[in-house]
Residue, then its C-alpha position, 0 to 999 in steps of 0.5 A: m513438518e518440512l520447511l516449504d510445508e510449514a511456510y505454505s501452511v503459516v502464509n495460509s493462515l496469515l491470509e485466512r486471518v486477514k479475510e475474516e479479520e480484516k474483511e470490514n476494513i478491507e471493504n471501508a477502504a474500497k468504498i473511501l477509494a471508489k468514492s475517490l475515483e467518482k470524483g476524479g481522484i486517483l490513488h496514491v500508494i507510498g512506503a519507504g524501502h520494501s513497503a514501496i512493493i505494494g505501490e509497483e504491485l497496483s501500477y501499470r498491471a493487467g487487470g488493475l486500476v489505470p490511477v494508481n500512483p506508486i510514489m516511488d520516490t528515490d531517496i526512500n527506494v531501496y533500488h536507489g540506495a538501501f542505506k539510504s533509504t533506511e536514513m530518509e524514513h527518519v528525516e522530519g518534512y520529507a513526507e510533505i515534500v514528496l506529497k507535494a512533488m506527487g501532486v496529491q490532491k484532495d480528492d485522491t486516496v492515499l494508501v500508506v504502507s509500512t508494517s512496523g509503522v512507527n518510523v517519521f515518514p509513514v506516520e508523517t505522510a498519514i498526517k500531512a495527506k490528511s491535512i490536505g483533505c485526502p483519506v488515508i489507508a494504512i496497511t501496518s501489523v498492528e501487533y508488531s506496531r504495538s511492540l515498539a515505541p513510536r520514532n517520530k515528534y508525533n509520538k504516534r504509530l502508523f495506526e493511530v493516525a489512518d482513517v481506514v487500518i488493515d491489519n497485515k497480521v505480520p508478527r514482530g520482525d516480519a519473519i515467520l520460520q525457525i531453522p533448528g540450529f539457526k537463531m534468527k527467523i527468515f522468511p518475511v511474509s509482509t508482502i504477500t500479505g500486503a499485496f492480497i490487502a491492497q488488491s482486494i481494496v482494488a478489486l472491490a472499489i471496481k466492484e463498487l463503481v461497476e455496480k453504480g453503473i460507472e466504467p471502471p478505468v482498467f488495464l488490459s493485458a498487452h497481449l491481448p486484442g486490442a489492448k493497445e488501443h484500449n489502454s491508451k484510452v483509458i490512460e489519457r484521462y490520467r497521464a498528467r497525474l501519473k508520475y510514474l509513466 
């Protein structure tokens, strides 16, 4: 099998597993998010390193929810120092500082993304967010996480502390392809399955609102007629809470 064919096959099989095995969890997460939005809350998306990509994926996106706050803190983001972000993920107490700085409130939902799910930052984020009163959704690899010992004072993994856990089905180490003559695996897939999960949660939450007769705040592509007026109107309600704007 050619490398591209193999990659396509494995990615498709992982997405199929997510769809079939995580459907109920995704639906539950969507209901939680819809309930937050009904109350005027917003969705905070947080992850260290490459997990932060999921927050970017959901925010300021045509066809996506307006009240999404990607927590792109410079100290845990690879764009502002990859080595630093790796170290900061192990610093106790930093998650609480970030949550306070982002203005996380009781009626909000917090989506924590961490494929390994064992380091201080994602676990502490989930625990501290729950102490505020926020429901916590996790996107993580249960298989990968179970193969590792917790690296935090709580002795917990992310899937053990979140309210709803959605397994991204990523194997230990993230990468999926093996090339003959090269001992390391390549082609990490956590962003692919993670983005599918995150967008599915949002889509189902929007559907939930529509079915209740609530107009969901959704971005219109800036290239379409009337977009500037529409987007300005829907943003205004949440502008003060969306820290990335």
